[in-house]
N, CA, C and O atoms as CSV, one atom per row, in Angstrom:
chain,resi,resn,atom,element,x,y,z
A,1,UNK,N,N,147.610,101.639,111.494
A,1,UNK,CA,C,146.295,101.881,112.023
A,1,UNK,C,C,146.045,103.394,112.037
A,1,UNK,O,O,146.915,104.173,112.427
A,2,UNK,N,N,144.873,103.785,111.617
A,2,UNK,CA,C,144.516,105.198,111.592
A,2,UNK,C,C,143.818,105.549,112.897
A,2,UNK,O,O,142.888,104.867,113.326
A,3,UNK,N,N,144.281,106.622,113.515
A,3,UNK,CA,C,143.628,107.095,114.732
A,3,UNK,C,C,142.436,107.946,114.348
A,3,UNK,O,O,142.540,108.880,113.552
A,4,UNK,N,N,141.311,107.604,114.928
A,4,UNK,CA,C,140.125,108.414,114.696
A,4,UNK,C,C,139.239,108.325,115.921
A,4,UNK,O,O,139.319,107.376,116.701
A,5,UNK,N,N,138.410,109.313,116.073
A,5,UNK,CA,C,137.480,109.305,117.183
A,5,UNK,C,C,136.263,108.484,116.783
A,5,UNK,O,O,135.645,108.718,115.744
A,6,UNK,N,N,135.939,107.533,117.621
A,6,UNK,CA,C,134.797,106.655,117.371
A,6,UNK,C,C,133.666,107.085,118.287
A,6,UNK,O,O,133.860,107.211,119.496
A,7,UNK,N,N,132.465,107.315,117.713
A,7,UNK,CA,C,131.367,107.778,118.564
A,7,UNK,C,C,130.869,106.681,119.505
A,7,UNK,O,O,130.827,105.504,119.147
A,8,UNK,N,N,130.498,107.091,120.701
A,8,UNK,CA,C,129.864,106.204,121.662
A,8,UNK,C,C,128.369,106.482,121.592
A,8,UNK,O,O,127.930,107.603,121.849
A,9,UNK,N,N,127.598,105.478,121.249
A,9,UNK,CA,C,126.161,105.642,121.081
A,9,UNK,C,C,125.463,104.924,122.219
A,9,UNK,O,O,125.597,103.710,122.369
A,10,UNK,N,N,124.723,105.667,123.018
A,10,UNK,CA,C,123.985,105.098,124.132
A,10,UNK,C,C,122.744,104.376,123.618
A,10,UNK,O,O,122.030,104.897,122.761
A,11,UNK,N,N,122.488,103.185,124.135
A,11,UNK,CA,C,121.342,102.380,123.715
A,11,UNK,C,C,120.061,102.930,124.327
A,11,UNK,O,O,120.041,103.359,125.480
A,12,UNK,N,N,119.000,102.911,123.537
A,12,UNK,CA,C,117.685,103.251,124.068
A,12,UNK,C,C,116.630,102.487,123.285
A,12,UNK,O,O,116.746,102.286,122.076
A,13,UNK,N,N,115.619,102.076,123.992
A,13,UNK,CA,C,114.526,101.293,123.413
A,13,UNK,C,C,113.700,102.181,122.498
A,13,UNK,O,O,113.448,103.344,122.812
A,14,UNK,N,N,113.279,101.629,121.363
A,14,UNK,CA,C,112.400,102.346,120.450
A,14,UNK,C,C,111.003,102.402,121.064
A,14,UNK,O,O,110.466,101.365,121.454
A,15,UNK,N,N,110.408,103.580,121.157
A,15,UNK,CA,C,109.050,103.670,121.695
A,15,UNK,C,C,108.063,102.885,120.833
A,15,UNK,O,O,108.206,102.827,119.611
A,16,UNK,N,N,107.078,102.292,121.465
A,16,UNK,CA,C,106.078,101.475,120.766
A,16,UNK,C,C,105.463,102.242,119.592
A,16,UNK,O,O,105.216,101.655,118.538
A,17,UNK,N,N,105.214,103.537,119.758
A,17,UNK,CA,C,104.571,104.333,118.705
A,17,UNK,C,C,105.456,104.483,117.468
A,17,UNK,O,O,104.952,104.788,116.387
A,18,UNK,N,N,106.764,104.275,117.608
A,18,UNK,CA,C,107.699,104.445,116.493
A,18,UNK,C,C,108.054,103.129,115.794
A,18,UNK,O,O,108.820,103.128,114.831
A,19,UNK,N,N,107.508,102.022,116.269
A,19,UNK,CA,C,107.817,100.722,115.671
A,19,UNK,C,C,107.081,100.577,114.344
A,19,UNK,O,O,105.887,100.857,114.245
A,20,UNK,N,N,107.819,100.136,113.329
A,20,UNK,CA,C,107.252,99.909,112.008
A,20,UNK,C,C,107.003,98.414,111.859
A,20,UNK,O,O,107.932,97.613,111.962
A,21,UNK,N,N,105.747,98.038,111.615
A,21,UNK,CA,C,105.442,96.619,111.429
A,21,UNK,C,C,106.068,96.117,110.141
A,21,UNK,O,O,106.171,96.851,109.158
A,22,UNK,N,N,106.476,94.883,110.157
A,22,UNK,CA,C,107.173,94.276,109.024
A,22,UNK,C,C,106.174,93.844,107.956
A,22,UNK,O,O,105.261,93.064,108.226
A,23,UNK,N,N,106.354,94.356,106.746
A,23,UNK,CA,C,105.489,93.971,105.633
A,23,UNK,C,C,105.722,92.506,105.259
A,23,UNK,O,O,104.905,91.909,104.558
A,24,UNK,N,N,106.834,91.925,105.722
A,24,UNK,CA,C,107.169,90.547,105.404
A,24,UNK,C,C,106.386,89.508,106.185
A,24,UNK,O,O,106.403,88.329,105.829
A,25,UNK,N,N,105.695,89.925,107.252
A,25,UNK,CA,C,104.909,88.970,108.009
A,25,UNK,C,C,105.171,89.059,109.493
A,25,UNK,O,O,105.798,90.000,109.979
A,26,UNK,N,N,104.671,88.043,110.216
A,26,UNK,CA,C,104.830,88.028,111.671
A,26,UNK,C,C,104.960,86.600,112.169
A,26,UNK,O,O,104.724,85.644,111.430
A,27,UNK,N,N,105.346,86.469,113.453
A,27,UNK,CA,C,105.606,85.171,114.054
A,27,UNK,C,C,104.798,84.991,115.329
A,27,UNK,O,O,104.521,85.949,116.051
A,28,UNK,N,N,104.430,83.750,115.589
A,28,UNK,CA,C,103.809,83.365,116.850
A,28,UNK,C,C,104.694,82.271,117.449
A,28,UNK,O,O,104.941,81.244,116.817
A,29,UNK,N,N,105.167,82.505,118.677
A,29,UNK,CA,C,106.089,81.582,119.343
A,29,UNK,C,C,105.383,80.948,120.522
A,29,UNK,O,O,104.743,81.635,121.319
A,30,UNK,N,N,105.502,79.620,120.631
A,30,UNK,CA,C,104.941,78.886,121.759
A,30,UNK,C,C,105.974,77.900,122.280
A,30,UNK,O,O,106.828,77.419,121.536
A,31,UNK,N,N,105.880,77.605,123.577
A,31,UNK,CA,C,106.784,76.644,124.194
A,31,UNK,C,C,105.945,75.567,124.868
A,31,UNK,O,O,105.114,75.848,125.732
A,32,UNK,N,N,106.185,74.332,124.452
A,32,UNK,CA,C,105.570,73.172,125.101
A,32,UNK,C,C,106.706,72.184,125.381
A,32,UNK,O,O,107.518,72.435,126.272
A,33,UNK,N,N,106.786,71.094,124.665
A,33,UNK,CA,C,107.921,70.172,124.813
A,33,UNK,C,C,109.116,70.643,124.007
A,33,UNK,O,O,110.230,70.156,124.195
A,34,UNK,N,N,108.885,71.590,123.110
A,34,UNK,CA,C,109.928,72.260,122.351
A,34,UNK,C,C,109.400,73.643,121.972
A,34,UNK,O,O,108.266,73.993,122.302
A,35,UNK,N,N,110.221,74.423,121.282
A,35,UNK,CA,C,109.808,75.749,120.848
A,35,UNK,C,C,109.214,75.618,119.446
A,35,UNK,O,O,109.832,75.039,118.552
A,36,UNK,N,N,108.029,76.154,119.268
A,36,UNK,CA,C,107.374,76.150,117.964
A,36,UNK,C,C,107.202,77.596,117.518
A,36,UNK,O,O,106.734,78.443,118.278
A,37,UNK,N,N,107.589,77.862,116.276
A,37,UNK,CA,C,107.475,79.202,115.714
A,37,UNK,C,C,106.660,79.117,114.437
A,37,UNK,O,O,107.050,78.447,113.481
A,38,UNK,N,N,105.525,79.801,114.429
A,38,UNK,CA,C,104.677,79.855,113.239
A,38,UNK,C,C,104.958,81.165,112.519
A,38,UNK,O,O,104.982,82.230,113.136
A,39,UNK,N,N,105.171,81.080,111.206
A,39,UNK,CA,C,105.395,82.274,110.394
A,39,UNK,C,C,104.165,82.530,109.532
A,39,UNK,O,O,103.703,81.642,108.816
A,40,UNK,N,N,103.644,83.737,109.606
A,40,UNK,CA,C,102.461,84.141,108.844
A,40,UNK,C,C,102.813,85.281,107.895
A,40,UNK,O,O,103.508,86.222,108.277
A,41,UNK,N,N,102.331,85.193,106.657
A,41,UNK,CA,C,102.406,86.347,105.770
A,41,UNK,C,C,101.209,87.235,106.092
A,41,UNK,O,O,100.180,86.756,106.569
A,42,UNK,N,N,101.349,88.518,105.832
A,42,UNK,CA,C,100.310,89.476,106.189
A,42,UNK,C,C,99.142,89.467,105.211
A,42,UNK,O,O,99.321,89.265,104.010
A,43,UNK,N,N,97.952,89.687,105.741
A,43,UNK,CA,C,96.757,89.955,104.949
A,43,UNK,C,C,96.363,91.389,105.261
A,43,UNK,O,O,96.217,91.763,106.425
A,44,UNK,N,N,96.193,92.184,104.220
A,44,UNK,CA,C,95.886,93.598,104.399
A,44,UNK,C,C,94.417,93.883,104.126
A,44,UNK,O,O,93.788,93.269,103.263
A,45,UNK,N,N,93.896,94.828,104.884
A,45,UNK,CA,C,92.556,95.348,104.661
A,45,UNK,C,C,92.642,96.853,104.883
A,45,UNK,O,O,93.051,97.301,105.955
A,46,UNK,N,N,92.261,97.630,103.884
A,46,UNK,CA,C,92.356,99.094,103.967
A,46,UNK,C,C,93.780,99.546,104.311
A,46,UNK,O,O,93.980,100.418,105.156
A,47,UNK,N,N,94.750,98.943,103.648
A,47,UNK,CA,C,96.172,99.274,103.823
A,47,UNK,C,C,96.698,99.049,105.232
A,47,UNK,O,O,97.690,99.663,105.626
A,48,UNK,N,N,96.048,98.180,105.996
A,48,UNK,CA,C,96.501,97.831,107.341
A,48,UNK,C,C,96.571,96.316,107.457
A,48,UNK,O,O,95.803,95.601,106.814
A,49,UNK,N,N,97.494,95.830,108.278
A,49,UNK,CA,C,97.584,94.394,108.509
A,49,UNK,C,C,96.360,93.977,109.312
A,49,UNK,O,O,96.142,94.455,110.426
A,50,UNK,N,N,95.565,93.078,108.735
A,50,UNK,CA,C,94.327,92.652,109.379
A,50,UNK,C,C,94.423,91.233,109.925
A,50,UNK,O,O,93.741,90.883,110.888
A,51,UNK,N,N,95.273,90.419,109.306
A,51,UNK,CA,C,95.374,89.013,109.690
A,51,UNK,C,C,96.605,88.438,109.002
A,51,UNK,O,O,97.457,89.174,108.505
A,52,UNK,N,N,96.685,87.105,108.981
A,52,UNK,CA,C,97.819,86.471,108.324
A,52,UNK,C,C,97.477,85.093,107.813
A,52,UNK,O,O,96.482,84.490,108.213
A,53,UNK,N,N,98.326,84.602,106.914
A,53,UNK,CA,C,98.198,83.251,106.369
A,53,UNK,C,C,99.399,82.448,106.858
A,53,UNK,O,O,100.544,82.847,106.645
A,54,UNK,N,N,99.140,81.317,107.513
A,54,UNK,CA,C,100.230,80.475,108.001
A,54,UNK,C,C,101.018,79.947,106.811
A,54,UNK,O,O,100.467,79.285,105.931
A,55,UNK,N,N,102.311,80.245,106.793
A,55,UNK,CA,C,103.182,79.849,105.675
A,55,UNK,C,C,104.148,78.733,106.048
A,55,UNK,O,O,104.389,77.821,105.257
A,56,UNK,N,N,104.708,78.807,107.272
A,56,UNK,CA,C,105.731,77.840,107.688
A,56,UNK,C,C,105.667,77.662,109.198
A,56,UNK,O,O,105.257,78.563,109.930
A,57,UNK,N,N,106.082,76.476,109.651
A,57,UNK,CA,C,106.185,76.199,111.082
A,57,UNK,C,C,107.593,75.655,111.338
A,57,UNK,O,O,108.053,74.745,110.648
A,58,UNK,N,N,108.262,76.222,112.329
A,58,UNK,CA,C,109.611,75.812,112.708
A,58,UNK,C,C,109.545,75.239,114.121
A,58,UNK,O,O,108.747,75.695,114.939
A,59,UNK,N,N,110.378,74.244,114.409
A,59,UNK,CA,C,110.416,73.710,115.766
A,59,UNK,C,C,111.833,73.329,116.134
A,59,UNK,O,O,112.637,72.958,115.279
A,60,UNK,N,N,112.126,73.427,117.420
A,60,UNK,CA,C,113.443,73.076,117.916
A,60,UNK,C,C,113.537,73.418,119.382
A,60,UNK,O,O,112.558,73.830,120.004
A,61,UNK,N,N,114.731,73.242,119.930
A,61,UNK,CA,C,114.939,73.514,121.342
A,61,UNK,C,C,115.987,74.598,121.594
A,61,UNK,O,O,116.149,75.040,122.731
A,62,UNK,N,N,116.686,75.027,120.572
A,62,UNK,CA,C,117.767,76.006,120.729
A,62,UNK,C,C,117.487,77.263,119.919
A,62,UNK,O,O,117.166,77.203,118.732
A,63,UNK,N,N,117.616,78.409,120.593
A,63,UNK,CA,C,117.342,79.700,119.962
A,63,UNK,C,C,118.251,79.951,118.762
A,63,UNK,O,O,117.797,80.460,117.737
A,64,UNK,N,N,119.530,79.599,118.882
A,64,UNK,CA,C,120.445,79.887,117.773
A,64,UNK,C,C,120.104,79.070,116.533
A,64,UNK,O,O,120.149,79.592,115.418
A,65,UNK,N,N,119.767,77.807,116.711
A,65,UNK,CA,C,119.402,76.963,115.564
A,65,UNK,C,C,118.101,77.449,114.926
A,65,UNK,O,O,117.985,77.488,113.701
A,66,UNK,N,N,117.131,77.816,115.750
A,66,UNK,CA,C,115.871,78.333,115.210
A,66,UNK,C,C,116.103,79.646,114.472
A,66,UNK,O,O,115.566,79.843,113.382
A,67,UNK,N,N,116.898,80.547,115.053
A,67,UNK,CA,C,117.187,81.827,114.401
A,67,UNK,C,C,117.840,81.624,113.043
A,67,UNK,O,O,117.432,82.233,112.054
A,68,UNK,N,N,118.851,80.772,112.994
A,68,UNK,CA,C,119.547,80.504,111.727
A,68,UNK,C,C,118.604,79.922,110.685
A,68,UNK,O,O,118.622,80.326,109.522
A,69,UNK,N,N,117.783,78.972,111.110
A,69,UNK,CA,C,116.862,78.304,110.193
A,69,UNK,C,C,115.805,79.279,109.671
A,69,UNK,O,O,115.505,79.298,108.477
A,70,UNK,N,N,115.251,80.075,110.561
A,70,UNK,CA,C,114.235,81.045,110.145
A,70,UNK,C,C,114.843,82.058,109.173
A,70,UNK,O,O,114.217,82.393,108.168
A,71,UNK,N,N,116.040,82.545,109.454
A,71,UNK,CA,C,116.682,83.523,108.565
A,71,UNK,C,C,116.887,82.944,107.161
A,71,UNK,O,O,116.773,83.665,106.169
A,72,UNK,N,N,117.189,81.650,107.078
A,72,UNK,CA,C,117.370,81.018,105.760
A,72,UNK,C,C,116.051,80.849,105.018
A,72,UNK,O,O,116.004,80.972,103.794
A,73,UNK,N,N,114.982,80.567,105.752
A,73,UNK,CA,C,113.698,80.240,105.123
A,73,UNK,C,C,112.736,81.423,105.021
A,73,UNK,O,O,111.728,81.349,104.319
A,74,UNK,N,N,113.048,82.509,105.721
A,74,UNK,CA,C,112.220,83.723,105.650
A,74,UNK,C,C,113.193,84.909,105.509
A,74,UNK,O,O,113.414,85.650,106.467
A,75,UNK,N,N,113.770,85.081,104.309
A,75,UNK,CA,C,114.848,86.052,104.137
A,75,UNK,C,C,114.413,87.507,103.928
A,75,UNK,O,O,115.268,88.385,103.819
A,76,UNK,N,N,113.114,87.780,103.868
A,76,UNK,CA,C,112.655,89.105,103.459
A,76,UNK,C,C,112.287,90.047,104.602
A,76,UNK,O,O,111.640,91.067,104.367
A,77,UNK,N,N,112.679,89.734,105.815
A,77,UNK,CA,C,112.263,90.541,106.964
A,77,UNK,C,C,113.151,91.763,107.182
A,77,UNK,O,O,114.279,91.833,106.694
A,78,UNK,N,N,112.608,92.721,107.927
A,78,UNK,CA,C,113.383,93.882,108.360
A,78,UNK,C,C,114.421,93.419,109.388
A,78,UNK,O,O,114.176,92.475,110.138
A,79,UNK,N,N,115.553,94.071,109.419
A,79,UNK,CA,C,116.617,93.706,110.370
A,79,UNK,C,C,116.115,93.747,111.809
A,79,UNK,O,O,116.465,92.884,112.614
A,80,UNK,N,N,115.299,94.745,112.133
A,80,UNK,CA,C,114.767,94.873,113.485
A,80,UNK,C,C,113.902,93.670,113.868
A,80,UNK,O,O,113.827,93.291,115.037
A,81,UNK,N,N,113.258,93.082,112.873
A,81,UNK,CA,C,112.397,91.930,113.143
A,81,UNK,C,C,113.240,90.717,113.522
A,81,UNK,O,O,112.871,89.964,114.424
A,82,UNK,N,N,114.366,90.520,112.843
A,82,UNK,CA,C,115.257,89.415,113.205
A,82,UNK,C,C,115.815,89.604,114.620
A,82,UNK,O,O,115.954,88.637,115.368
A,83,UNK,N,N,116.132,90.841,114.979
A,83,UNK,CA,C,116.660,91.109,116.314
A,83,UNK,C,C,115.605,90.791,117.370
A,83,UNK,O,O,115.898,90.138,118.372
A,84,UNK,N,N,114.385,91.252,117.144
A,84,UNK,CA,C,113.270,90.954,118.045
A,84,UNK,C,C,113.085,89.441,118.167
A,84,UNK,O,O,112.936,88.914,119.269
A,85,UNK,N,N,113.096,88.759,117.044
A,85,UNK,CA,C,112.893,87.313,117.038
A,85,UNK,C,C,113.986,86.607,117.845
A,85,UNK,O,O,113.699,85.678,118.599
A,86,UNK,N,N,115.221,87.042,117.689
A,86,UNK,CA,C,116.320,86.462,118.464
A,86,UNK,C,C,116.123,86.625,119.961
A,86,UNK,O,O,116.359,85.692,120.729
A,87,UNK,N,N,115.687,87.822,120.380
A,87,UNK,CA,C,115.423,88.049,121.810
A,87,UNK,C,C,114.329,87.127,122.307
A,87,UNK,O,O,114.460,86.510,123.364
A,88,UNK,N,N,113.259,87.032,121.552
A,88,UNK,CA,C,112.136,86.197,121.970
A,88,UNK,C,C,112.514,84.721,122.008
A,88,UNK,O,O,112.085,83.993,122.903
A,89,UNK,N,N,113.306,84.280,121.051
A,89,UNK,CA,C,113.714,82.874,121.034
A,89,UNK,C,C,114.633,82.555,122.211
A,89,UNK,O,O,114.583,81.447,122.744
A,90,UNK,N,N,115.468,83.501,122.623
A,90,UNK,CA,C,116.297,83.302,123.817
A,90,UNK,C,C,115.411,83.157,125.050
A,90,UNK,O,O,115.651,82.292,125.892
A,91,UNK,N,N,114.377,84.009,125.157
A,91,UNK,CA,C,113.446,83.900,126.277
A,91,UNK,C,C,112.712,82.563,126.241
A,91,UNK,O,O,112.498,81.937,127.280
A,92,UNK,N,N,112.328,82.131,125.046
A,92,UNK,CA,C,111.615,80.860,124.905
A,92,UNK,C,C,112.518,79.696,125.296
A,92,UNK,O,O,112.069,78.768,125.969
A,93,UNK,N,N,113.782,79.729,124.886
A,93,UNK,CA,C,114.715,78.664,125.245
A,93,UNK,C,C,114.911,78.613,126.756
A,93,UNK,O,O,114.933,77.530,127.340
A,94,UNK,N,N,115.053,79.758,127.387
A,94,UNK,CA,C,115.201,79.808,128.843
A,94,UNK,C,C,113.971,79.189,129.513
A,94,UNK,O,O,114.103,78.384,130.435
A,95,UNK,N,N,112.779,79.566,129.048
A,95,UNK,CA,C,111.547,79.024,129.627
A,95,UNK,C,C,111.498,77.510,129.463
A,95,UNK,O,O,111.112,76.797,130.389
A,96,UNK,N,N,111.885,77.020,128.298
A,96,UNK,CA,C,111.891,75.582,128.041
A,96,UNK,C,C,112.860,74.869,128.986
A,96,UNK,O,O,112.513,73.861,129.601
A,97,UNK,N,N,114.068,75.400,129.094
A,97,UNK,CA,C,115.094,74.761,129.925
A,97,UNK,C,C,114.764,74.817,131.419
A,97,UNK,O,O,115.117,73.908,132.170
A,98,UNK,N,N,114.092,75.876,131.840
A,98,UNK,CA,C,113.775,76.060,133.261
A,98,UNK,C,C,112.370,75.587,133.617
A,98,UNK,O,O,111.922,75.736,134.754
A,99,UNK,N,N,111.672,75.008,132.616
A,99,UNK,CA,C,110.294,74.545,132.802
A,99,UNK,C,C,109.401,75.666,133.343
A,99,UNK,O,O,108.627,75.479,134.283
A,100,UNK,N,N,109.539,76.842,132.710
A,100,UNK,CA,C,108.757,78.015,133.094
A,100,UNK,C,C,107.795,78.368,131.968
A,100,UNK,O,O,107.941,77.908,130.836
A,101,UNK,N,N,106.820,79.187,132.299
A,101,UNK,CA,C,105.849,79.634,131.308
A,101,UNK,C,C,106.489,80.691,130.406
A,101,UNK,O,O,107.222,81.559,130.880
A,102,UNK,N,N,106.212,80.613,129.126
A,102,UNK,CA,C,106.696,81.609,128.175
A,102,UNK,C,C,105.515,82.387,127.608
A,102,UNK,O,O,104.529,81.803,127.158
A,103,UNK,N,N,105.628,83.706,127.636
A,103,UNK,CA,C,104.629,84.566,127.014
A,103,UNK,C,C,105.361,85.461,126.042
A,103,UNK,O,O,106.267,86.195,126.433
A,104,UNK,N,N,104.978,85.409,124.779
A,104,UNK,CA,C,105.642,86.216,123.753
A,104,UNK,C,C,105.406,87.688,124.024
A,104,UNK,O,O,104.276,88.124,124.245
A,105,UNK,N,N,106.497,88.449,124.003
A,105,UNK,CA,C,106.418,89.877,124.225
A,105,UNK,C,C,106.142,90.623,122.937
A,105,UNK,O,O,106.277,90.077,121.843
A,106,UNK,N,N,105.756,91.872,123.081
A,106,UNK,CA,C,105.532,92.722,121.925
A,106,UNK,C,C,106.829,93.271,121.379
A,106,UNK,O,O,107.910,93.008,121.907
A,107,UNK,N,N,106.707,94.023,120.334
A,107,UNK,CA,C,107.877,94.642,119.704
A,107,UNK,C,C,108.555,95.520,120.669
A,107,UNK,O,O,109.567,96.138,120.337
């Protein structure tokens, strides 16, 4: 084993102004009797995301299964987008299991 100094990196949230929107699309998550995730591809107007086209709908009750399935069926996203999606799906699963209201958070 080679001895080396490993850096300790303190975690910090990315400021909203520094978030880069994903050119691959966006998701809308809702919780009713199960978790539903709608995937939209982006529609651009004047080089800005103006709207989206519904491409796929995913449903399930477990965040890990939904995350795995979405990653297989929507492979072109930014890594940060998958991380955000995982956090939101965990919140959605908790809301479903605890019979609480779920509101999708921002980036």
